[in-house]
C-alpha positions in Angstrom: -5.1 10.5 20.2 -7.9 8.2 19.1 -10.0 10.3 20.3 -8.7 13.2 18.3 -8.6 11.2 14.8 -11.6 9.6 14.9 -14.1 12.8 16.3 -11.6 15.2 15.1 -12.6 18.1 13.2 -10.2 16.4 10.5 -12.1 13.1 10.7 -13.0 13.2 6.8 -9.6 14.2 5.4 -7.4 11.8 7.3 -10.4 8.8 6.5 -9.8 9.8 3.8 -5.8 9.2 2.9 -5.1 13.1 2.3 -2.1 14.7 2.8 -3.4 15.7 6.0 -3.2 12.4 8.3 -2.1 13.5 12.2 0.2 15.0 13.2 1.4 14.3 17.1 4.2 16.2 18.4 5.7 15.5 21.7 8.8 18.1 22.2 11.0 18.4 19.0 9.7 14.2 17.6 6.5 14.8 15.2 4.8 11.4 14.7 2.7 10.9 11.8 -1.1 9.1 12.1 -2.9 7.4 10.1 -6.5 5.2 10.6 -6.7 2.0 7.9 -9.8 2.1 6.9 -10.4 -2.3 5.8 -7.7 -1.3 2.6 -5.2 -3.7 2.2 -1.9 -4.1 2.8 -0.1 -2.7 -0.2 -2.1 0.1 -0.7 -1.6 0.7 2.9 2.0 0.8 2.0 2.2 2.5 -1.0 0.1 5.9 0.7 2.0 5.8 3.0 5.6 5.9 0.1 3.5 9.1 -1.5 2.8 10.7 2.3 6.6 11.0 2.8 7.6 11.4 -1.0 5.1 14.2 -0.4 5.6 16.6 3.0 9.3 16.5 4.7 8.9 14.5 7.7 12.8 16.1 8.5 11.5 15.1 12.4 9.4 12.7 12.7 9.7 10.1 14.7 7.5 7.6 12.7 4.7 6.8 11.1 2.0 5.0 12.9 -1.2 2.8 11.8 -4.0 3.1 13.3 -6.0 -1.0 12.6 -8.1 -3.3 13.5 -6.2 -6.2 14.8 -2.8 -7.2 15.4 -2.6 -9.3 12.3 -4.3 -6.5 10.0 -0.8 -4.3 11.2 1.6 -7.1 10.8 0.3 -7.6 7.2 0.6 -3.9 7.2 4.5 -3.8 9.0 5.5 -6.1 6.5 4.0 -4.1 3.2 5.4 -1.7 4.2 9.2 -3.4 4.8 8.9 -3.8 1.2 9.3 0.4 0.3 12.3 2.1 1.1 10.3 4.5 3.6 12.2 6.9 5.6 10.9 6.5 9.0 10.2 3.1 11.0 6.0 2.1 10.8 4.4 1.2 13.8 0.8 -0.9 13.6 -1.5 0.3 17.2 -4.5 -2.5 16.9 -7.6 -1.7 18.6 -10.1 -3.5 18.7 -13.3 -2.3 18.1 -11.5 0.0 16.0 -14.7 -0.9 13.5 -17.5 0.2 15.2 -15.6 3.4 16.8 -15.9 4.6 13.0 -19.6 3.7 12.2 
């Protein structure tokens, strides 16, 4: 999944926080995956809110945000909890995310 997010055709769309988040399919469930590009946690949370407002999220299991550190993930998760999101938010820390994004 990370390879697809970082190197796939849609990398520019993913990194620009457009509506085209990567969507992972597992059986009948879908999960939206975003990549944090060093935005503030509140900014990321607002982007997730807009995504949920713009996209039919029925059948989605959650939203995953790929982050560079666990600390950043915790801050994003806390900021997202302040909003009434219809999906749970999961943050996955990748230590060398900044290096991978170049």
